[in-house]
KEKOLNU-123813 format. One record per residue (C-alpha): residue in three letters; z, x, y. Coordinates in Angstrom, 2 decimals. Layout:
+--------+---------+---------+---------+
| residu |      pz |      px |      py |
+--------+---------+---------+---------+
|    ala |       Z |       X |       Y |
...
+--------+---------+---------+---------+
END
This chain:
+--------+---------+---------+---------+
| residu |      pz |      px |      py |
+--------+---------+---------+---------+
|    unk |   15.15 |    1.37 |   -7.48 |
|    unk |   13.78 |   -2.09 |   -8.89 |
|    unk |   10.57 |   -3.15 |   -8.37 |
|    unk |   11.01 |   -5.72 |   -6.24 |
|    unk |   12.69 |   -3.65 |   -3.40 |
|    unk |    9.89 |   -1.38 |   -3.89 |
|    unk |    7.41 |   -3.72 |   -2.87 |
|    unk |    9.40 |   -5.02 |    0.05 |
|    unk |    9.89 |   -1.51 |    1.16 |
|    unk |    5.92 |   -1.15 |    0.60 |
|    unk |    4.77 |   -4.68 |    2.68 |
|    unk |    7.43 |   -3.52 |    5.56 |
|    unk |    5.60 |    0.04 |    5.90 |
|    unk |    1.56 |   -1.45 |    5.36 |
|    unk |    3.00 |   -3.94 |    8.57 |
|    unk |    4.68 |   -0.33 |   10.10 |
|    unk |    0.76 |    1.53 |    9.64 |
|    unk |   -1.74 |   -0.92 |    9.11 |
|    unk |   -3.74 |   -3.67 |   11.64 |
|    unk |   -4.27 |   -6.75 |   11.93 |
|    unk |   -7.53 |   -7.68 |   11.15 |
|    unk |   -9.80 |  -10.78 |   12.46 |
|    unk |   -8.47 |  -12.56 |    9.53 |
|    unk |   -5.11 |  -12.11 |   10.88 |
|    unk |   -4.26 |   -9.46 |    7.44 |
|    unk |   -2.97 |   -6.90 |    8.22 |
|    unk |   -5.15 |   -3.38 |    6.57 |
|    unk |   -3.99 |    0.11 |    5.87 |
|    unk |   -6.36 |    2.69 |    3.55 |
|    unk |   -4.63 |    4.28 |    1.52 |
|    unk |   -4.97 |    8.01 |    2.34 |
|    unk |   -3.03 |    6.70 |    5.70 |
|    unk |    0.20 |    5.75 |    3.28 |
|    unk |   -0.33 |    7.88 |    0.05 |
|    unk |   -0.22 |   11.16 |    3.49 |
|    unk |    2.60 |    8.99 |    5.86 |
|    unk |    5.79 |   11.88 |    5.55 |
|    unk |    7.90 |    8.44 |    5.52 |
|    unk |    5.96 |    6.64 |    3.13 |
|    unk |    6.74 |    9.81 |    0.85 |
|    unk |   10.00 |    9.84 |    1.20 |
|    unk |   10.69 |    6.45 |    0.25 |
|    unk |    8.15 |    5.82 |   -2.63 |
|    unk |    8.53 |    8.07 |   -6.18 |
|    unk |    5.15 |    6.74 |   -6.66 |
|    unk |    3.61 |    5.41 |   -4.58 |
|    unk |    0.86 |    4.90 |   -6.83 |
|    unk |    2.35 |    2.35 |   -9.52 |
|    unk |    4.22 |    0.15 |   -6.92 |
|    unk |    0.60 |   -0.44 |   -4.94 |
|    unk |   -0.54 |   -2.02 |   -8.49 |
|    unk |    2.50 |   -3.74 |   -9.10 |
|    unk |    2.02 |   -5.63 |   -5.35 |
|    unk |   -1.10 |   -6.10 |   -6.49 |
|    unk |   -0.05 |   -7.19 |   -9.58 |
|    unk |    2.08 |  -10.16 |   -7.76 |
|    unk |   -0.56 |  -10.79 |   -5.67 |
|    unk |    1.05 |   -9.20 |   -2.84 |
|    unk |   -1.89 |   -6.36 |   -1.76 |
|    unk |   -5.21 |   -6.76 |   -2.51 |
|    unk |   -7.78 |   -3.39 |   -3.22 |
|    unk |  -10.78 |   -2.78 |   -4.75 |
|    unk |  -10.48 |   -0.50 |   -9.09 |
|    unk |   -7.11 |    0.32 |  -10.55 |
|    unk |   -5.57 |    2.62 |   -9.32 |
|    unk |   -5.87 |    4.97 |   -5.86 |
|    unk |   -5.86 |    7.83 |   -6.70 |
|    unk |   -5.62 |   10.67 |   -3.63 |
|    unk |   -8.53 |   12.22 |   -1.40 |
|    unk |  -10.48 |   10.67 |   -3.88 |
|    unk |   -9.47 |    6.84 |   -2.86 |
|    unk |   -8.77 |    7.38 |    0.75 |
|    unk |  -10.37 |    5.62 |    2.32 |
|    unk |  -10.11 |    2.83 |    0.65 |
|    unk |   -8.91 |   -0.37 |    2.16 |
|    unk |   -4.64 |   -2.05 |    0.98 |
|    unk |   -4.69 |   -5.78 |    2.40 |
|    unk |   -1.58 |   -7.26 |    2.51 |
|    unk |   -1.99 |  -10.92 |    1.73 |
+--------+---------+---------+---------+
END
């Protein structure tokens, strides 16, 4: 799969799993994304897709790299 397509799929999954905040931005915890069965079936490398989306300023999260377990509580925010 190409990166642009995976980022588009990521946006759809964040919309499906996330909640809209008072600022209108949709947020989901990294652990929710990582542990979701549908996401696991779609994304071969979720962390890589998240990093690509962050570089394109489509999503934002604290840090450069998210690791399952350690960063489960980190918010992934759709920009």
